[in-house]
C-alpha positions in Angstrom: 120.9 -45.0 102.5 123.1 -46.4 105.2 122.6 -49.9 106.4 124.9 -49.4 109.4 123.2 -50.3 112.7 123.9 -49.2 116.3 122.8 -50.7 119.5 120.7 -48.2 121.3 119.4 -48.5 124.9 116.8 -45.7 125.0 115.8 -42.3 123.9 114.7 -39.5 126.3 112.6 -36.7 125.0 112.3 -33.1 126.4 115.6 -33.1 128.3 116.9 -29.7 129.5 120.1 -30.4 131.3 122.4 -31.9 128.6 123.0 -29.0 126.3 121.1 -25.8 125.3 117.3 -25.8 124.8 115.0 -28.8 124.7 116.9 -31.9 123.7 116.4 -35.5 122.8 118.9 -37.8 124.5 120.2 -40.9 122.8 121.6 -43.5 125.1 124.0 -45.9 123.3 124.9 -49.3 124.8 128.4 -50.2 125.9 131.0 -48.5 128.1 134.8 -49.2 128.4 134.8 -48.0 132.0 133.4 -49.7 135.1 132.8 -46.8 137.5 132.1 -47.8 141.1 129.1 -45.4 141.3 127.6 -46.0 137.8 123.9 -45.1 137.8 123.2 -46.8 134.5 124.5 -50.4 134.8 122.0 -51.4 132.1 124.0 -49.5 129.5 127.5 -50.9 130.5 127.3 -54.1 128.5 128.1 -53.9 124.8 125.2 -56.2 124.0 121.7 -56.9 125.2 120.7 -57.5 128.8 117.6 -58.6 130.7 116.2 -56.6 133.6 113.8 -58.2 136.1 111.3 -56.1 138.0 110.5 -58.2 141.1 107.5 -56.1 142.2 105.7 -56.9 138.9 106.6 -60.6 138.9 103.8 -63.0 139.9 106.0 -66.1 139.3 103.6 -67.7 136.8 106.5 -69.4 135.0 105.8 -68.4 131.4 109.4 -67.2 131.1 110.7 -70.6 132.1 108.4 -72.4 129.6 109.5 -70.3 126.6 113.2 -70.1 127.3 114.9 -72.3 124.7 118.2 -72.6 126.6 116.7 -73.3 130.1 118.5 -70.2 131.4 115.7 -69.2 133.8 114.6 -70.8 137.0 111.9 -70.0 139.5 111.8 -71.2 143.1 110.2 -70.2 146.4 113.6 -69.9 147.9 115.4 -67.7 145.3 112.5 -66.4 143.1 113.5 -65.5 139.6 117.0 -66.3 138.6 118.5 -66.0 135.1 121.9 -67.6 134.2 123.4 -64.8 132.2 126.3 -67.1 131.1 123.7 -69.2 129.2 121.2 -66.7 128.1 121.5 -65.5 124.5 119.1 -62.6 125.0 116.6 -63.7 122.4 113.8 -61.8 124.2 111.3 -64.6 124.2 110.9 -64.4 127.9 110.2 -60.7 127.7 107.5 -61.2 125.0 105.9 -64.0 127.1 105.7 -62.2 130.4 102.1 -61.0 130.9 103.1 -58.7 133.8 105.9 -56.9 131.9 108.3 -57.8 134.7 111.1 -58.3 132.2 112.8 -55.8 129.9 115.2 -56.4 127.1 117.8 -53.6 127.4 119.0 -52.6 123.9 117.8 -52.6 120.4 119.4 -52.2 117.0 118.6 -49.2 114.9 119.8 -47.9 111.6 121.1 -44.3 111.3 117.9 -43.4 109.4 115.6 -45.1 111.9 117.3 -43.3 114.8 117.2 -39.9 113.0 113.5 -40.4 112.2 112.7 -40.8 115.9 114.8 -37.8 116.9 113.4 -35.7 114.1 109.9 -36.0 115.7 111.1 -33.4 118.2 112.5 -31.0 115.6 109.8 -28.4 116.2 110.8 -28.2 119.9 114.5 -27.9 118.9 113.7 -24.9 116.6 111.6 -23.1 119.2 114.1 -23.6 122.1 117.5 -23.6 120.2 117.8 -27.2 121.3 118.9 -30.4 119.6 120.2 -33.9 120.2 122.7 -35.2 122.7 124.2 -38.6 122.4 125.5 -40.4 125.5 125.2 -43.8 127.0 126.8 -46.0 128.1 129.5 -44.5 126.0 128.8 -43.1 122.6 132.3 -43.5 121.3 132.1 -47.3 121.7 130.1 -47.2 118.4 132.1 -44.5 116.6 131.1 -45.1 113.0 127.4 -45.3 113.7 127.4 -42.3 116.0 129.5 -40.3 113.5 127.0 -41.0 110.7 124.1 -40.1 112.9 125.7 -36.8 114.1 126.5 -35.9 110.5 122.9 -36.5 109.4 121.6 -34.3 112.3 123.9 -31.4 111.3 122.9 -31.7 107.6 119.3 -31.2 108.8 120.4 -28.2 111.0 119.9 -29.9 114.3 122.3 -28.8 117.1 124.5 -31.8 118.2 126.2 -32.6 121.5 127.8 -35.7 122.9 128.6 -36.9 126.5 131.8 -38.9 126.7 134.2 -40.4 129.2 136.9 -39.6 126.7 138.4 -43.1 126.8 138.6 -43.6 123.0 141.2 -43.7 120.2 141.8 -40.1 119.0 141.2 -40.9 115.4 137.7 -42.0 116.2 137.0 -39.1 118.5 138.3 -36.6 116.0 135.8 -37.8 113.3 133.0 -37.4 115.8 134.1 -33.9 116.9 133.8 -32.8 113.3 130.1 -33.2 113.5 129.6 -31.9 117.0 128.5 -28.4 118.2 129.2 -29.1 121.8 131.1 -31.8 123.7 130.8 -32.9 127.4 133.7 -34.8 128.9 133.6 -36.5 132.3 136.7 -36.3 134.4 136.4 -38.7 137.3 139.7 -38.1 139.0 143.0 -36.4 138.2 145.3 -39.0 139.7 145.8 -41.8 137.2 146.1 -44.6 139.8 143.1 -43.6 141.7 141.2 -43.1 138.4 142.1 -46.7 137.6 140.9 -47.9 141.0 137.5 -46.1 140.6 136.9 -46.9 136.9 139.1 -49.7 135.8 141.2 -47.6 133.5 143.9 -44.8 133.8 143.0 -41.2 132.9 146.0 -40.5 130.7 144.2 -41.1 127.4 141.2 -39.3 128.6 143.1 -36.1 129.6 145.0 -36.1 126.3 141.8 -36.4 124.3 140.2 -33.6 126.3 143.2 -31.3 125.6 143.1 -32.1 121.9 139.3 -31.8 121.7 139.4 -28.3 123.3 141.2 -27.0 120.2 138.4 -28.1 118.0 135.0 -27.6 119.7 133.3 -25.8 122.7 133.3 -28.2 125.6 132.0 -28.6 129.2 133.9 -30.6 131.8 131.7 -32.6 134.1 132.8 -34.0 137.5 130.5 -36.7 139.0 131.1 -35.7 142.6 131.1 -38.8 144.7 131.6 -38.4 148.5 134.8 -40.1 149.7 135.9 -41.0 146.2 136.8 -37.9 144.2 135.3 -34.9 146.1 138.4 -33.8 148.0 139.5 -30.2 147.8 142.8 -31.4 146.2 141.1 -33.3 143.4 138.6 -30.6 142.6 141.4 -28.0 142.6 143.6 -30.2 140.4 140.7 -30.6 137.9 140.0 -26.9 137.8 143.7 -26.2 137.2 143.8 -28.7 134.4 140.7 -26.9 132.9 142.5 -23.6 132.9 144.8 -25.0 130.2 142.0 -25.7 127.7 141.6 -22.3 126.3 138.6 -20.2 125.2 136.6 -23.2 124.1 136.1 -24.3 127.7 132.6 -23.1 128.7 132.6 -24.3 132.3 132.9 -27.1 134.8 129.7 -28.8 136.0 129.8 -30.5 139.4 127.3 -33.3 139.3 126.3 -34.4 142.8 126.2 -38.2 143.4 122.7 -39.6 143.5 121.1 -43.0 144.2 118.6 -43.0 141.3 120.1 -46.1 139.6 120.6 -48.3 142.7 117.5 -50.4 142.1 118.6 -51.2 138.5 121.5 -53.3 139.9 119.1 -55.7 141.6 117.1 -55.9 138.4 120.3 -57.1 136.7 121.1 -59.5 139.4 124.1 -57.3 140.5 125.3 -56.0 143.8 125.7 -52.2 144.1 129.0 -51.4 145.9 127.9 -48.0 147.2 124.4 -48.9 148.4 125.0 -47.1 151.8 126.6 -44.0 150.4 124.6 -40.8 150.8 124.6 -37.8 148.3 126.7 -34.8 149.2 125.1 -31.9 151.0 124.2 -28.7 149.2 126.8 -26.8 151.4 129.6 -29.2 150.3 128.7 -28.8 146.7 128.7 -25.0 147.0 132.2 -25.1 148.6 133.5 -27.2 145.8 132.0 -24.8 143.3 133.9 -22.0 145.1 137.1 -23.9 144.7 136.7 -24.2 141.0 135.8 -20.5 140.6 138.8 -19.5 142.7 141.0 -21.1 140.0 139.3 -18.7 137.4 137.0 -21.3 135.9 133.2 -20.8 135.5 131.3 -23.5 137.5 127.8 -24.8 138.0 126.2 -27.4 140.2 124.3 -29.8 138.0 121.5 -32.2 138.7 
């Protein structure tokens, strides 16, 4: 029995958009990118975090009383404030809050514990030809743990998929691909300098990994389509032309329209969201981008 532990943010049951059939999604903690539009800031940190839900908070002060490091203050002027440079994320404030206004983001699980949770949905997998999809955050940030988990799923005949930004050492990605039935790769932008401006890293390693992965497993390219950032005709066309080089294992390109679902999470983490005023792309715009991809000879879908 493996004693290896992974830091998991959450599991989502009965998902239908991240692989075939009904799926259980596993969200791992930690990401090497810092995308301007990230909708899951609570998964970025490779460690625990505390989220504060202001609408539930009655400012009774139990969190202040139990904090052993005096990292929390409450005031009429500023309300709840947590000094994240001091907090060690022990979780005592979360346990003490009677209104459940605090959430500890992240929890350690062994491979067996995670598989046991996922296996509860195995009947739905069988009936729908579904399975498990590991994402994040970024699943490849914890390669040994995720590889063992994927291997266990395949040994129990559960279809496996993984969502990845592709920014990972090839030797780690290769081991994970050996236990995958399907891989999703995000390509944020084809220009390496613009990619670095938008995400904090260049895309050279990512594109190289996608090329190499395409020789091993079926894959889907996803483009998070963010107005004014990567949704130009030129960039979409360049991504589609890149995809034409990936061979028969490429299934399609999925265009994922920007949304604002995660914007409130930033305030719960005490963070500012840079794109708070940005509106999602129109349906007509997404259809036109889909036509550009298809004109390059690549199958395309508009995601959710």
